[in-house]
DOBA-145107 format. One record per atom (N, C-alpha, C): atom name; residue in one letter; residue number from 1; x, z, y. Coordinates in steps of 0.2 Angstrom, whole numbers, padded with zeros to 4 digits. Layout:
BEGIN
@site: CA | code: a | pos: NUM | xx: X | zz: Z | yy: Y
...
***
This chain:
BEGIN
@site: N | code: m | pos: 1 | xx: 0377 | zz: 0303 | yy: 0762
@site: CA | code: m | pos: 1 | xx: 0383 | zz: 0300 | yy: 0761
@site: C | code: m | pos: 1 | xx: 0384 | zz: 0299 | yy: 0753
@site: N | code: t | pos: 2 | xx: 0384 | zz: 0293 | yy: 0751
@site: CA | code: t | pos: 2 | xx: 0385 | zz: 0292 | yy: 0743
@site: C | code: t | pos: 2 | xx: 0392 | zz: 0291 | yy: 0742
@site: N | code: q | pos: 3 | xx: 0395 | zz: 0293 | yy: 0736
@site: CA | code: q | pos: 3 | xx: 0401 | zz: 0292 | yy: 0734
@site: C | code: q | pos: 3 | xx: 0401 | zz: 0286 | yy: 0730
@site: N | code: e | pos: 4 | xx: 0406 | zz: 0281 | yy: 0731
@site: CA | code: e | pos: 4 | xx: 0407 | zz: 0275 | yy: 0726
@site: C | code: e | pos: 4 | xx: 0410 | zz: 0277 | yy: 0720
@site: N | code: k | pos: 5 | xx: 0408 | zz: 0274 | yy: 0714
@site: CA | code: k | pos: 5 | xx: 0411 | zz: 0276 | yy: 0708
@site: C | code: k | pos: 5 | xx: 0417 | zz: 0272 | yy: 0708
@site: N | code: p | pos: 6 | xx: 0422 | zz: 0275 | yy: 0705
@site: CA | code: p | pos: 6 | xx: 0429 | zz: 0272 | yy: 0704
@site: C | code: p | pos: 6 | xx: 0428 | zz: 0266 | yy: 0700
@site: N | code: k | pos: 7 | xx: 0432 | zz: 0260 | yy: 0702
@site: CA | code: k | pos: 7 | xx: 0432 | zz: 0254 | yy: 0697
@site: C | code: k | pos: 7 | xx: 0436 | zz: 0256 | yy: 0691
@site: N | code: v | pos: 8 | xx: 0433 | zz: 0253 | yy: 0686
@site: CA | code: v | pos: 8 | xx: 0437 | zz: 0254 | yy: 0679
@site: C | code: v | pos: 8 | xx: 0440 | zz: 0247 | yy: 0677
@site: N | code: y | pos: 9 | xx: 0446 | zz: 0247 | yy: 0676
@site: CA | code: y | pos: 9 | xx: 0450 | zz: 0241 | yy: 0675
@site: C | code: y | pos: 9 | xx: 0452 | zz: 0241 | yy: 0667
@site: N | code: t | pos: 10 | xx: 0451 | zz: 0235 | yy: 0664
@site: CA | code: t | pos: 10 | xx: 0453 | zz: 0235 | yy: 0657
@site: C | code: t | pos: 10 | xx: 0461 | zz: 0235 | yy: 0657
@site: N | code: a | pos: 11 | xx: 0463 | zz: 0237 | yy: 0651
@site: CA | code: a | pos: 11 | xx: 0470 | zz: 0238 | yy: 0649
@site: C | code: a | pos: 11 | xx: 0474 | zz: 0231 | yy: 0650
@site: N | code: e | pos: 12 | xx: 0470 | zz: 0226 | yy: 0648
@site: CA | code: e | pos: 12 | xx: 0473 | zz: 0219 | yy: 0649
@site: C | code: e | pos: 12 | xx: 0474 | zz: 0217 | yy: 0656
@site: N | code: f | pos: 13 | xx: 0469 | zz: 0219 | yy: 0660
@site: CA | code: f | pos: 13 | xx: 0470 | zz: 0218 | yy: 0668
@site: C | code: f | pos: 13 | xx: 0476 | zz: 0221 | yy: 0671
@site: N | code: r | pos: 14 | xx: 0476 | zz: 0228 | yy: 0669
@site: CA | code: r | pos: 14 | xx: 0482 | zz: 0232 | yy: 0671
@site: C | code: r | pos: 14 | xx: 0488 | zz: 0229 | yy: 0669
@site: N | code: e | pos: 15 | xx: 0489 | zz: 0227 | yy: 0663
@site: CA | code: e | pos: 15 | xx: 0495 | zz: 0225 | yy: 0660
@site: C | code: e | pos: 15 | xx: 0497 | zz: 0218 | yy: 0664
@site: N | code: s | pos: 16 | xx: 0492 | zz: 0214 | yy: 0665
@site: CA | code: s | pos: 16 | xx: 0494 | zz: 0207 | yy: 0668
@site: C | code: s | pos: 16 | xx: 0495 | zz: 0208 | yy: 0675
@site: N | code: s | pos: 17 | xx: 0492 | zz: 0213 | yy: 0679
@site: CA | code: s | pos: 17 | xx: 0494 | zz: 0215 | yy: 0685
@site: C | code: s | pos: 17 | xx: 0501 | zz: 0217 | yy: 0686
@site: N | code: v | pos: 18 | xx: 0503 | zz: 0222 | yy: 0682
@site: CA | code: v | pos: 18 | xx: 0510 | zz: 0224 | yy: 0682
@site: C | code: v | pos: 18 | xx: 0515 | zz: 0219 | yy: 0681
@site: N | code: k | pos: 19 | xx: 0513 | zz: 0214 | yy: 0676
@site: CA | code: k | pos: 19 | xx: 0518 | zz: 0209 | yy: 0675
@site: C | code: k | pos: 19 | xx: 0518 | zz: 0204 | yy: 0681
@site: N | code: l | pos: 20 | xx: 0513 | zz: 0203 | yy: 0684
@site: CA | code: l | pos: 20 | xx: 0512 | zz: 0199 | yy: 0690
@site: C | code: l | pos: 20 | xx: 0516 | zz: 0202 | yy: 0696
@site: N | code: a | pos: 21 | xx: 0516 | zz: 0208 | yy: 0697
@site: CA | code: a | pos: 21 | xx: 0519 | zz: 0212 | yy: 0702
@site: C | code: a | pos: 21 | xx: 0527 | zz: 0212 | yy: 0701
@site: N | code: i | pos: 22 | xx: 0529 | zz: 0213 | yy: 0695
@site: CA | code: i | pos: 22 | xx: 0536 | zz: 0213 | yy: 0693
@site: C | code: i | pos: 22 | xx: 0539 | zz: 0206 | yy: 0694
@site: N | code: e | pos: 23 | xx: 0535 | zz: 0201 | yy: 0691
@site: CA | code: e | pos: 23 | xx: 0538 | zz: 0194 | yy: 0691
@site: C | code: e | pos: 23 | xx: 0537 | zz: 0190 | yy: 0698
@site: N | code: s | pos: 24 | xx: 0533 | zz: 0192 | yy: 0702
@site: CA | code: s | pos: 24 | xx: 0531 | zz: 0188 | yy: 0708
@site: C | code: s | pos: 24 | xx: 0537 | zz: 0188 | yy: 0713
@site: N | code: g | pos: 25 | xx: 0540 | zz: 0194 | yy: 0713
@site: CA | code: g | pos: 25 | xx: 0545 | zz: 0195 | yy: 0719
@site: C | code: g | pos: 25 | xx: 0542 | zz: 0197 | yy: 0725
@site: N | code: k | pos: 26 | xx: 0536 | zz: 0197 | yy: 0726
@site: CA | code: k | pos: 26 | xx: 0532 | zz: 0199 | yy: 0732
@site: C | code: k | pos: 26 | xx: 0532 | zz: 0207 | yy: 0732
@site: N | code: p | pos: 27 | xx: 0531 | zz: 0210 | yy: 0738
@site: CA | code: p | pos: 27 | xx: 0530 | zz: 0217 | yy: 0739
@site: C | code: p | pos: 27 | xx: 0524 | zz: 0219 | yy: 0735
@site: N | code: v | pos: 28 | xx: 0524 | zz: 0225 | yy: 0732
@site: CA | code: v | pos: 28 | xx: 0519 | zz: 0227 | yy: 0727
@site: C | code: v | pos: 28 | xx: 0512 | zz: 0228 | yy: 0731
@site: N | code: a | pos: 29 | xx: 0513 | zz: 0230 | yy: 0737
@site: CA | code: a | pos: 29 | xx: 0507 | zz: 0231 | yy: 0741
@site: C | code: a | pos: 29 | xx: 0503 | zz: 0224 | yy: 0742
@site: N | code: q | pos: 30 | xx: 0507 | zz: 0219 | yy: 0744
@site: CA | code: q | pos: 30 | xx: 0504 | zz: 0212 | yy: 0745
@site: C | code: q | pos: 30 | xx: 0501 | zz: 0210 | yy: 0738
@site: N | code: t | pos: 31 | xx: 0504 | zz: 0211 | yy: 0733
@site: CA | code: t | pos: 31 | xx: 0502 | zz: 0209 | yy: 0726
@site: C | code: t | pos: 31 | xx: 0495 | zz: 0212 | yy: 0725
@site: N | code: a | pos: 32 | xx: 0495 | zz: 0219 | yy: 0726
@site: CA | code: a | pos: 32 | xx: 0489 | zz: 0223 | yy: 0725
@site: C | code: a | pos: 32 | xx: 0483 | zz: 0220 | yy: 0729
@site: N | code: r | pos: 33 | xx: 0484 | zz: 0218 | yy: 0736
@site: CA | code: r | pos: 33 | xx: 0479 | zz: 0216 | yy: 0740
@site: C | code: r | pos: 33 | xx: 0476 | zz: 0209 | yy: 0737
@site: N | code: e | pos: 34 | xx: 0481 | zz: 0205 | yy: 0735
@site: CA | code: e | pos: 34 | xx: 0479 | zz: 0198 | yy: 0732
@site: C | code: e | pos: 34 | xx: 0475 | zz: 0199 | yy: 0726
@site: N | code: i | pos: 35 | xx: 0476 | zz: 0204 | yy: 0722
@site: CA | code: i | pos: 35 | xx: 0472 | zz: 0204 | yy: 0715
@site: C | code: i | pos: 35 | xx: 0466 | zz: 0209 | yy: 0716
@site: N | code: g | pos: 36 | xx: 0465 | zz: 0212 | yy: 0722
@site: CA | code: g | pos: 36 | xx: 0459 | zz: 0216 | yy: 0724
@site: C | code: g | pos: 36 | xx: 0460 | zz: 0223 | yy: 0721
@site: N | code: v | pos: 37 | xx: 0466 | zz: 0226 | yy: 0721
@site: CA | code: v | pos: 37 | xx: 0467 | zz: 0233 | yy: 0719
@site: C | code: v | pos: 37 | xx: 0470 | zz: 0237 | yy: 0725
@site: N | code: n | pos: 38 | xx: 0468 | zz: 0243 | yy: 0725
@site: CA | code: n | pos: 38 | xx: 0470 | zz: 0248 | yy: 0730
@site: C | code: n | pos: 38 | xx: 0478 | zz: 0247 | yy: 0730
@site: N | code: e | pos: 39 | xx: 0481 | zz: 0248 | yy: 0736
@site: CA | code: e | pos: 39 | xx: 0488 | zz: 0247 | yy: 0736
@site: C | code: e | pos: 39 | xx: 0492 | zz: 0253 | yy: 0733
@site: N | code: n | pos: 40 | xx: 0489 | zz: 0259 | yy: 0732
@site: CA | code: n | pos: 40 | xx: 0492 | zz: 0264 | yy: 0729
@site: C | code: n | pos: 40 | xx: 0491 | zz: 0264 | yy: 0721
@site: N | code: t | pos: 41 | xx: 0486 | zz: 0260 | yy: 0719
@site: CA | code: t | pos: 41 | xx: 0485 | zz: 0260 | yy: 0712
@site: C | code: t | pos: 41 | xx: 0490 | zz: 0256 | yy: 0708
@site: N | code: l | pos: 42 | xx: 0492 | zz: 0250 | yy: 0711
@site: CA | code: l | pos: 42 | xx: 0497 | zz: 0246 | yy: 0707
@site: C | code: l | pos: 42 | xx: 0503 | zz: 0249 | yy: 0706
@site: N | code: p | pos: 43 | xx: 0506 | zz: 0253 | yy: 0711
@site: CA | code: p | pos: 43 | xx: 0513 | zz: 0256 | yy: 0709
@site: C | code: p | pos: 43 | xx: 0512 | zz: 0261 | yy: 0704
@site: N | code: t | pos: 44 | xx: 0506 | zz: 0265 | yy: 0703
@site: CA | code: t | pos: 44 | xx: 0505 | zz: 0269 | yy: 0698
@site: C | code: t | pos: 44 | xx: 0505 | zz: 0266 | yy: 0691
@site: N | code: w | pos: 45 | xx: 0501 | zz: 0260 | yy: 0691
@site: CA | code: w | pos: 45 | xx: 0501 | zz: 0256 | yy: 0685
@site: C | code: w | pos: 45 | xx: 0508 | zz: 0254 | yy: 0683
@site: N | code: i | pos: 46 | xx: 0512 | zz: 0252 | yy: 0688
@site: CA | code: i | pos: 46 | xx: 0519 | zz: 0250 | yy: 0686
@site: C | code: i | pos: 46 | xx: 0523 | zz: 0255 | yy: 0683
@site: N | code: s | pos: 47 | xx: 0523 | zz: 0261 | yy: 0686
@site: CA | code: s | pos: 47 | xx: 0526 | zz: 0267 | yy: 0683
@site: C | code: s | pos: 47 | xx: 0524 | zz: 0269 | yy: 0676
@site: N | code: k | pos: 48 | xx: 0517 | zz: 0268 | yy: 0675
@site: CA | code: k | pos: 48 | xx: 0514 | zz: 0270 | yy: 0668
@site: C | code: k | pos: 48 | xx: 0515 | zz: 0264 | yy: 0663
@site: N | code: y | pos: 49 | xx: 0515 | zz: 0258 | yy: 0665
@site: CA | code: y | pos: 49 | xx: 0515 | zz: 0253 | yy: 0660
@site: C | code: y | pos: 49 | xx: 0522 | zz: 0249 | yy: 0659
@site: N | code: s | pos: 50 | xx: 0527 | zz: 0251 | yy: 0663
@site: CA | code: s | pos: 50 | xx: 0533 | zz: 0248 | yy: 0662
@site: C | code: s | pos: 50 | xx: 0538 | zz: 0253 | yy: 0662
@site: N | code: r | pos: 51 | xx: 0544 | zz: 0251 | yy: 0658
@site: CA | code: r | pos: 51 | xx: 0550 | zz: 0256 | yy: 0658
@site: C | code: r | pos: 51 | xx: 0556 | zz: 0251 | yy: 0658
@site: N | code: p | pos: 52 | xx: 0561 | zz: 0253 | yy: 0660
@site: CA | code: p | pos: 52 | xx: 0567 | zz: 0249 | yy: 0660
@site: C | code: p | pos: 52 | xx: 0570 | zz: 0249 | yy: 0653
@site: N | code: v | pos: 53 | xx: 0572 | zz: 0244 | yy: 0650
@site: CA | code: v | pos: 53 | xx: 0575 | zz: 0243 | yy: 0644
@site: C | code: v | pos: 53 | xx: 0581 | zz: 0238 | yy: 0645
@site: N | code: d | pos: 54 | xx: 0587 | zz: 0241 | yy: 0644
@site: CA | code: d | pos: 54 | xx: 0593 | zz: 0237 | yy: 0646
@site: C | code: d | pos: 54 | xx: 0593 | zz: 0233 | yy: 0652
@site: N | code: n | pos: 55 | xx: 0591 | zz: 0237 | yy: 0657
@site: CA | code: n | pos: 55 | xx: 0590 | zz: 0234 | yy: 0664
@site: C | code: n | pos: 55 | xx: 0585 | zz: 0229 | yy: 0665
@site: N | code: i | pos: 56 | xx: 0580 | zz: 0228 | yy: 0660
@site: CA | code: i | pos: 56 | xx: 0575 | zz: 0223 | yy: 0660
@site: C | code: i | pos: 56 | xx: 0569 | zz: 0227 | yy: 0660
@site: N | code: k | pos: 57 | xx: 0564 | zz: 0226 | yy: 0664
@site: CA | code: k | pos: 57 | xx: 0558 | zz: 0229 | yy: 0664
@site: C | code: k | pos: 57 | xx: 0553 | zz: 0226 | yy: 0659
@site: N | code: a | pos: 58 | xx: 0551 | zz: 0230 | yy: 0654
@site: CA | code: a | pos: 58 | xx: 0547 | zz: 0228 | yy: 0649
@site: C | code: a | pos: 58 | xx: 0540 | zz: 0231 | yy: 0650
@site: N | code: v | pos: 59 | xx: 0535 | zz: 0228 | yy: 0648
@site: CA | code: v | pos: 59 | xx: 0528 | zz: 0230 | yy: 0649
@site: C | code: v | pos: 59 | xx: 0526 | zz: 0234 | yy: 0642
@site: N | code: r | pos: 60 | xx: 0523 | zz: 0240 | yy: 0643
@site: CA | code: r | pos: 60 | xx: 0521 | zz: 0244 | yy: 0637
@site: C | code: r | pos: 60 | xx: 0514 | zz: 0243 | yy: 0637
@site: N | code: t | pos: 61 | xx: 0511 | zz: 0242 | yy: 0631
@site: CA | code: t | pos: 61 | xx: 0504 | zz: 0241 | yy: 0630
@site: C | code: t | pos: 61 | xx: 0501 | zz: 0247 | yy: 0626
@site: N | code: d | pos: 62 | xx: 0495 | zz: 0248 | yy: 0626
@site: CA | code: d | pos: 62 | xx: 0492 | zz: 0254 | yy: 0623
@site: C | code: d | pos: 62 | xx: 0493 | zz: 0253 | yy: 0615
@site: N | code: e | pos: 63 | xx: 0493 | zz: 0247 | yy: 0613
@site: CA | code: e | pos: 63 | xx: 0495 | zz: 0246 | yy: 0606
@site: C | code: e | pos: 63 | xx: 0501 | zz: 0249 | yy: 0604
@site: N | code: h | pos: 64 | xx: 0506 | zz: 0248 | yy: 0608
@site: CA | code: h | pos: 64 | xx: 0513 | zz: 0251 | yy: 0606
@site: C | code: h | pos: 64 | xx: 0512 | zz: 0259 | yy: 0606
@site: N | code: l | pos: 65 | xx: 0509 | zz: 0261 | yy: 0611
@site: CA | code: l | pos: 65 | xx: 0508 | zz: 0269 | yy: 0611
@site: C | code: l | pos: 65 | xx: 0504 | zz: 0271 | yy: 0605
@site: N | code: y | pos: 66 | xx: 0499 | zz: 0268 | yy: 0603
@site: CA | code: y | pos: 66 | xx: 0496 | zz: 0270 | yy: 0597
@site: C | code: y | pos: 66 | xx: 0500 | zz: 0270 | yy: 0590
@site: N | code: e | pos: 67 | xx: 0504 | zz: 0264 | yy: 0590
@site: CA | code: e | pos: 67 | xx: 0509 | zz: 0264 | yy: 0585
@site: C | code: e | pos: 67 | xx: 0514 | zz: 0269 | yy: 0585
@site: N | code: e | pos: 68 | xx: 0516 | zz: 0271 | yy: 0591
@site: CA | code: e | pos: 68 | xx: 0521 | zz: 0276 | yy: 0591
@site: C | code: e | pos: 68 | xx: 0518 | zz: 0283 | yy: 0589
@site: N | code: l | pos: 69 | xx: 0512 | zz: 0284 | yy: 0591
@site: CA | code: l | pos: 69 | xx: 0508 | zz: 0290 | yy: 0590
@site: C | code: l | pos: 69 | xx: 0507 | zz: 0291 | yy: 0582
@site: N | code: k | pos: 70 | xx: 0505 | zz: 0285 | yy: 0579
@site: CA | code: k | pos: 70 | xx: 0505 | zz: 0285 | yy: 0572
@site: C | code: k | pos: 70 | xx: 0511 | zz: 0287 | yy: 0568
@site: N | code: r | pos: 71 | xx: 0517 | zz: 0284 | yy: 0570
@site: CA | code: r | pos: 71 | xx: 0523 | zz: 0285 | yy: 0567
@site: C | code: r | pos: 71 | xx: 0525 | zz: 0292 | yy: 0568
@site: N | code: l | pos: 72 | xx: 0524 | zz: 0295 | yy: 0574
@site: CA | code: l | pos: 72 | xx: 0526 | zz: 0302 | yy: 0575
@site: C | code: l | pos: 72 | xx: 0521 | zz: 0307 | yy: 0571
@site: N | code: k | pos: 73 | xx: 0515 | zz: 0305 | yy: 0570
@site: CA | code: k | pos: 73 | xx: 0511 | zz: 0310 | yy: 0566
@site: C | code: k | pos: 73 | xx: 0513 | zz: 0310 | yy: 0559
@site: N | code: k | pos: 74 | xx: 0516 | zz: 0304 | yy: 0556
@site: CA | code: k | pos: 74 | xx: 0518 | zz: 0304 | yy: 0550
@site: C | code: k | pos: 74 | xx: 0525 | zz: 0308 | yy: 0549
@site: N | code: e | pos: 75 | xx: 0529 | zz: 0307 | yy: 0554
@site: CA | code: e | pos: 75 | xx: 0535 | zz: 0311 | yy: 0554
@site: C | code: e | pos: 75 | xx: 0534 | zz: 0319 | yy: 0555
@site: N | code: v | pos: 76 | xx: 0529 | zz: 0321 | yy: 0558
@site: CA | code: v | pos: 76 | xx: 0527 | zz: 0328 | yy: 0559
@site: C | code: v | pos: 76 | xx: 0525 | zz: 0330 | yy: 0552
@site: N | code: a | pos: 77 | xx: 0521 | zz: 0326 | yy: 0549
@site: CA | code: a | pos: 77 | xx: 0518 | zz: 0328 | yy: 0542
@site: C | code: a | pos: 77 | xx: 0524 | zz: 0329 | yy: 0537
@site: N | code: r | pos: 78 | xx: 0528 | zz: 0324 | yy: 0537
@site: CA | code: r | pos: 78 | xx: 0534 | zz: 0324 | yy: 0533
@site: C | code: r | pos: 78 | xx: 0539 | zz: 0331 | yy: 0534
@site: N | code: l | pos: 79 | xx: 0540 | zz: 0332 | yy: 0540
@site: CA | code: l | pos: 79 | xx: 0544 | zz: 0338 | yy: 0542
@site: C | code: l | pos: 79 | xx: 0540 | zz: 0344 | yy: 0541
@site: N | code: t | pos: 80 | xx: 0534 | zz: 0345 | yy: 0541
@site: CA | code: t | pos: 80 | xx: 0530 | zz: 0351 | yy: 0540
@site: C | code: t | pos: 80 | xx: 0531 | zz: 0352 | yy: 0532
@site: N | code: e | pos: 81 | xx: 0530 | zz: 0346 | yy: 0528
@site: CA | code: e | pos: 81 | xx: 0531 | zz: 0347 | yy: 0521
@site: C | code: e | pos: 81 | xx: 0538 | zz: 0349 | yy: 0519
@site: N | code: e | pos: 82 | xx: 0543 | zz: 0347 | yy: 0522
@site: CA | code: e | pos: 82 | xx: 0550 | zz: 0349 | yy: 0521
@site: C | code: e | pos: 82 | xx: 0551 | zz: 0356 | yy: 0523
@site: N | code: r | pos: 83 | xx: 0548 | zz: 0358 | yy: 0528
@site: CA | code: r | pos: 83 | xx: 0549 | zz: 0365 | yy: 0530
@site: C | code: r | pos: 83 | xx: 0546 | zz: 0370 | yy: 0525
@site: N | code: d | pos: 84 | xx: 0540 | zz: 0368 | yy: 0523
@site: CA | code: d | pos: 84 | xx: 0536 | zz: 0372 | yy: 0518
@site: C | code: d | pos: 84 | xx: 0540 | zz: 0373 | yy: 0512
@site: N | code: l | pos: 85 | xx: 0543 | zz: 0367 | yy: 0510
@site: CA | code: l | pos: 85 | xx: 0547 | zz: 0367 | yy: 0504
@site: C | code: l | pos: 85 | xx: 0553 | zz: 0372 | yy: 0504
@site: N | code: l | pos: 86 | xx: 0556 | zz: 0371 | yy: 0510
@site: CA | code: l | pos: 86 | xx: 0562 | zz: 0375 | yy: 0511
@site: C | code: l | pos: 86 | xx: 0560 | zz: 0383 | yy: 0512
@site: N | code: k | pos: 87 | xx: 0555 | zz: 0384 | yy: 0514
@site: CA | code: k | pos: 87 | xx: 0552 | zz: 0391 | yy: 0515
@site: C | code: k | pos: 87 | xx: 0552 | zz: 0394 | yy: 0508
@site: N | code: k | pos: 88 | xx: 0548 | zz: 0390 | yy: 0503
@site: CA | code: k | pos: 88 | xx: 0547 | zz: 0392 | yy: 0496
@site: C | code: k | pos: 88 | xx: 0554 | zz: 0393 | yy: 0493
@site: N | code: a | pos: 89 | xx: 0559 | zz: 0388 | yy: 0494
@site: CA | code: a | pos: 89 | xx: 0565 | zz: 0389 | yy: 0491
@site: C | code: a | pos: 89 | xx: 0569 | zz: 0395 | yy: 0493
@site: N | code: a | pos: 90 | xx: 0569 | zz: 0396 | yy: 0500
@site: CA | code: a | pos: 90 | xx: 0572 | zz: 0402 | yy: 0502
@site: C | code: a | pos: 90 | xx: 0569 | zz: 0408 | yy: 0499
@site: N | code: a | pos: 91 | xx: 0563 | zz: 0409 | yy: 0499
@site: CA | code: a | pos: 91 | xx: 0559 | zz: 0415 | yy: 0496
@site: C | code: a | pos: 91 | xx: 0561 | zz: 0415 | yy: 0489
@site: N | code: y | pos: 92 | xx: 0562 | zz: 0410 | yy: 0485
@site: CA | code: y | pos: 92 | xx: 0564 | zz: 0410 | yy: 0478
@site: C | code: y | pos: 92 | xx: 0571 | zz: 0413 | yy: 0477
@site: N | code: f | pos: 93 | xx: 0575 | zz: 0410 | yy: 0481
@site: CA | code: f | pos: 93 | xx: 0582 | zz: 0412 | yy: 0480
@site: C | code: f | pos: 93 | xx: 0584 | zz: 0419 | yy: 0483
@site: N | code: a | pos: 94 | xx: 0580 | zz: 0421 | yy: 0488
@site: CA | code: a | pos: 94 | xx: 0580 | zz: 0428 | yy: 0490
@site: C | code: a | pos: 94 | xx: 0578 | zz: 0433 | yy: 0485
@site: N | code: k | pos: 95 | xx: 0573 | zz: 0431 | yy: 0481
@site: CA | code: k | pos: 95 | xx: 0570 | zz: 0435 | yy: 0476
@site: C | code: k | pos: 95 | xx: 0575 | zz: 0436 | yy: 0470
@site: N | code: e | pos: 96 | xx: 0578 | zz: 0430 | yy: 0469
@site: CA | code: e | pos: 96 | xx: 0583 | zz: 0430 | yy: 0463
@site: C | code: e | pos: 96 | xx: 0589 | zz: 0434 | yy: 0464
@site: N | code: q | pos: 97 | xx: 0591 | zz: 0435 | yy: 0471
@site: CA | code: q | pos: 97 | xx: 0597 | zz: 0439 | yy: 0472
@site: C | code: q | pos: 97 | xx: 0596 | zz: 0447 | yy: 0472
@site: N | code: r | pos: 98 | xx: 0590 | zz: 0449 | yy: 0472
@site: CA | code: r | pos: 98 | xx: 0588 | zz: 0456 | yy: 0471
@site: C | code: r | pos: 98 | xx: 0589 | zz: 0459 | yy: 0465
***
């Protein structure tokens, strides 16, 4: 018995499938069958690639995630720098009081 390799779908295909499922008004399982995706896969994509924003479902793309990751890395670097500076200042003032 041979196992089938799982199909690999592009991010664009997943995003367009999520958009179609949300906007079509059809049941998600029916939309999944129409585009040739497992009925359990499409709901997973919907929960992963969309989030409610002001009661409107918006599609998240990988690009948005990379931009957010980049922004968060910059913020972590800035906060680490501030923390180190505050540690040095605290040590300086603690030494000065002795």
